[in-house]
N, C-alpha and C positions, 0 to 999 in steps of 0.2 A: 404389436401396437406401435412400437417405435418405428418399424419399417414403413408402416402405413402412413404415419405422420410425415416421414421424410418424402414418401412418394407424393403425398398431397401438396407438400411444399414445392416439389419440382414441377408438378402440374400447374400450380398457381403461378409460379415464375414464368412458365411457358405461355400462360394466358395473358401475361402482361404484354404491353407493347414492346416488341423486340425491334429496336430501331438503331439507326446509326446517324450521326450528324453529318450532313453533306451540304456544306456551304450555307450555314445559318438556317437550315430547315431539317425537320425530322422526316425520315422515310421509314414507314412502318412495314415490317416484314411479316407476312402471314405465318401463324404458328404451324399451319399444315405443311408449309414448305419444308419445315425441319422434321416433322413427324413422318412425312411420306416422301422418301427419297425420289428425286427426279420429277417432282410435281411442277416445279417452275419451268423446266424444259418442256413438259407436257403442255403447260398453258401456252408457251410460245408456239408450239406446233399446232394446237387446236384453235389459235387465234383469240384466246381469252384474255390476252394481255392488252390493257388499255392505258392510255396516257391522257392527262389533262394539264393545261397550262396554268401555272400559278397566276392568279389575277393581279393586274396592276393595282387595283383598288377594289375594296368591297363596298365603297360608297357609290350608290347609283348615279349621283350627280357628277362625281369625278369620272366614273366610267363613261358616262355620256359625252363629257368633254373630250376624253381620250379617244373615244370612237370617232367623233367628228374630226379631230386633229389627224388621226391616221387615215381616215377616209379622204380628207382633202389632200393629204400628201400623195396618197395612191392615185387619186383622180388627176392631180397635177402631173405626176409622172406619166400616167397613161395617156392623157391628152397631148402632152408634149411629144412623146415618142410616136404616137399614132399620127400626129400632124407632120412630123418629119418623114415618116414612112410614106404617107400619102403624097406629100410634095415631091419627093424623089421618084415615086412610082409614076406620077402623072406628068411631070415636066421632063420632056425628052432632052432638054439642054443639060440636065443633071445626070445623064446616063454616062458617068465617068467612074473610073475605079475609086476615086476619093469618096464620092457620094454613095457608091455601093457599100463601102465599109461603114459609113455613117448609117446607112439603111440597115445593115446587118446588126450594128451595135444597138440601134433603136429596137429592132425586133427581139434581140436577146434580153434587153432590159424590160420590155413588155412581159415576156415570159417569166423573167426573174421576179418582178414585182407581183405578178398575178399568182405565182406559186406561193407567195408568202401572205400577201395582204388579206385575201378573203378569209382564210383560216384565222388569222389574227383578229380581224374584225368580229367574226362569229364568236371567238373566245371571249373578247371584251364584252359583247352583249350578254353572253351566258354567265358572266362573272366567274369564268374559269371552270364551269361545270360541264362543258362540252367534252365528250370522250372521243378519243382518236384511237383507232385500232393500230396494232403493230404494223400491218401492211400499209395502212395509210400514212403512218409516221415514216416508214421506210421510203415510201414514194416521194413524200415531200423532201426528205433528206437527199435522195438521189438527184432530184431535179434542182435542188438548191446548190449542190456541188457542181452538177453539170453546167447549169446556166451561169452561176456565179464565177466558176473557174474559167469558162469560155469567155465571159464578159471581160474578165481581168486580162486574159491573154490578148483578146481583141483590142483592148485599150492600148497595149504595147504595139500592136500592129498599126493602129491609127497614128500613134506617135511616130513610128518609123516612116509611115507614109508621108507625114508632114515634113519630116526631116529630108526625105528624098525630094519632095517638091521644092524645098528651099535651096538645097545644096546642089542638086542635079536637075535643074529645070529643063534643060535641053534633052536629057536622056530619061526624064521622068516617065513619059508614056511607054518607053521601051522597057524600063525596069519594072514599073508598077503596072503591068498589063492586066487585062481582064482575067487572064488565066492565072497569073500570080496572085491577084487579089482573091479570086475564088479558091485557090489552093490554101491561102493563108486563113480564110474564113472557115473552110472545112477542117483545116488543121486545128484551129482553135476549138471547134466543136469536138473533134476527135480526141484531143488531149483532155478536154473536160470530161468526156465519156470514160476515157481510160483511168482518170483519177476518181470519178464518182462511183463507178461500179465496184472496185475492190473495197472502198471504204464502206459502202452500203452493205455488201456481203459480209464484211468483217464485223460490223456493229450490230446488225439486226438479229443474228442468232444468239446474242448475249442473253444470259438468264435474267429475267425481270419478274417482279411479283405481279399480281393481278392488276392492281391499279397504281399508277405512278404519277406523282405530281412533278412536272417539269418546270423548273424555275426559269422560264423563258416565255417568249411569245410566238416562237415557231420551233420547228423540229431541228434544233442545232445539235451538232455532234458532241461538243464537250459537255453540254447539259445532260444529254441522255446517257453518255458513258458513265457519268457519276452515279446513275441509278442502278447500274448492273451489280449483281451479287456474284462477282467473279474477279479474278486478277485481270485488270485492264491495262497493265503496263505496256503490253505489246500493241494494243489498240491506240493508246495515247501516243506511242512512238510512231506508229503509222500515220496518224492524223498530223502529228508535228512534221514528219518528213514530207508529206504531200503538200501541206500548207506552206512549208519552207520553199518547196520547188516552185509552186505557183506564185507566191508573193515575192520571193527574192529575185528570181530570174526576170519576171515581168517588170518589177520595180526598177531593176538595173537597166533594162532596155528602155523603159520609159524615161528614166532620169538622164541616161546618156543621149537619147534622142533630143530631149528638150535642152540639154546643155549645148548641143551643136546648133539647135534652132536659135537659141539666145545669141550664140556667137554670130550666126548669120544675120540676125536682126540688128546687131550692133553696127553692121556694115551698111545698113540702109541710110542714105544721105538725108532724106526728108524726115524732119523731126516729128511731124504729124503722123506719118506712116509708121515710123519707129515706135511711137507711143501707142498706136492702135495695136500693132503686132505684139508689143510687150504686154499690153493689157489682156489680150486674148490668151497668150501663152501662159502668163502668170495665173490666170483664172483656171485654165485647164490643169496646170500643174498643182494648184492648190487643191482642187477636187480630187485629183488622183492621189496625192499624198494623204488627204483626209480619208479616202476610202482604204488605201493601203495601210495607213497607220492604225485605223480602227480594226482592220482584219488582223494585223500583227498583235495587237493587244489581246485579242480573243484567242487566236490559234497558235501563237508562238510564245506565249507566256507559260511557265511551268504550271502543271496541274495543281501543285500545292498552293500556288498564289492566286488561283482562279477564284473570282468573286462573282456569284450569280447576279448580284445587284449591278455591278459594273458591267457584266456581260450584257444585261438587258439594255442599259443606257447606251453603251457603245454600239450595240447591234442596231439600234434605231437609226443611228447616223448612216451606216452603210447599207441598210436595207430600205430606208424610206427617204431620208433627206438628200443623200447624194444622187439618188435616182431622179429627184426633181431638178437638181442643179445640172446634171449632165446634158439633158436636151437643150437647156438654155445656153450653156457655155460651149458645148461641142458643136452645136448646129445652129441655134437660133441667132447667134452672134455672127454667123457666116453671111456675108453680103449677098451671095448668089441665092442662098436659101431664103433670105428675107425678101429679095426681089421676086423670087418665084412665088412666095406666099402672097405678096401684094397683088401680083398678076392673077393668081388664082381667085383672090377675093374680088378683084375687079370683074373678072370673067363671070363669076357667080352672080354678082350684082346685076350685070347687064342681062344675063339670062333671066333673072327674076323679073327685071323691068320689061323684058320682051314678052313674057307670059302675062 
C-alpha cells in the first residue's frame, strides 16, 4: 500500500506542469517527452513541432494600433526601396557602379523586410495564435541571416565606394568598375549564405516540445535557442562568433570609410557644399551606428543577460525603423536620384495629358 501511494505521488508530480523559467516566461514541457525517450526528436522529424509568437498585447484595440504602425513602416520601406529600384532601372544616366550598389542595397532590403513583416503582421492579427511549423521557422531564420548579413556587408561596400569616389576621383571608374562592383555584391550574398546555412543547420535539429511560445515577433535565433531542451552552449558560441564576424568587421570598414570621408569633406572650400556633405554623411553614419548598435545589443551580449522584452523593442529598430530611414538617407537625398525622380514624374504627367 505504501509503495502504491509513493507511485501515485510520482505520477501526480509528473502530471504537473514541468517547466523552466526562460526570460520571464514559463515554457511547459510535455510529460510524455520524459516518459517516452526520444519523443521530442521524433516530433522534430515528423514535423509536429510548432511555434507561435508571444503577442505584443492581448487588447484588440492595442493590437490594431500596433498592426497599423507596423504596416505603415513596412509599406514605407517597401515604397522607398521600390522607387529607388525603378528609378535606377529606368534612367540610363544612373547606369554607374555607384547606383548599381544602391540598387542592390534596395533589393536586399525589400527581401529582408518582406521576409519579416508579413508573418509579424499576421501574428499580431491572430493575437499570437498563429502556428508556425519547424520548417517554416527554419526558412525565415535562414533568409533573415542571409539577407540581413548580406545587407550589412553591402553597407560596408557602399561606404567604401563613397570613400573611393571622394579620395580617388580620377581613378574611381578604374578602381570601382562594373566587374568589381558585381563581384563585391555577389561576395556579400555569398558571405551571407555561408553564414546563414551553418547556423540554420545547427539550430533547427535542436530538441523542442510540441508547441513553443517564442517571446519575439519573428524567428530570431537567440529567442528560439532558449526554447531547446538541450545543452546549447555550442550553439550560442557559434551564433556569437558569426555575429561578431559580421558586425565587427563591417562596422570597422564602415567607420574607417566615413572617417576618411569626413577628412575629405573638411578640405572642401565652399561652406555650403561642406555643410551639405556633412549633413548627408552624418545621417548615413547615424543610421549605420543605430542598426549596428541594435544588432550588437541582441547578438553580442551574454546569454545570461538576454532580456526578451529588450530583444523585442531593440529588434523593432533594426527590422522596421532603419529600413524606412535607409532609402531616405542613402538614396533620396542624392541629387541625381531626386532629379531622375522629378524627370520621371514629369514624363508620366505628359504621357497622361497626351492620352
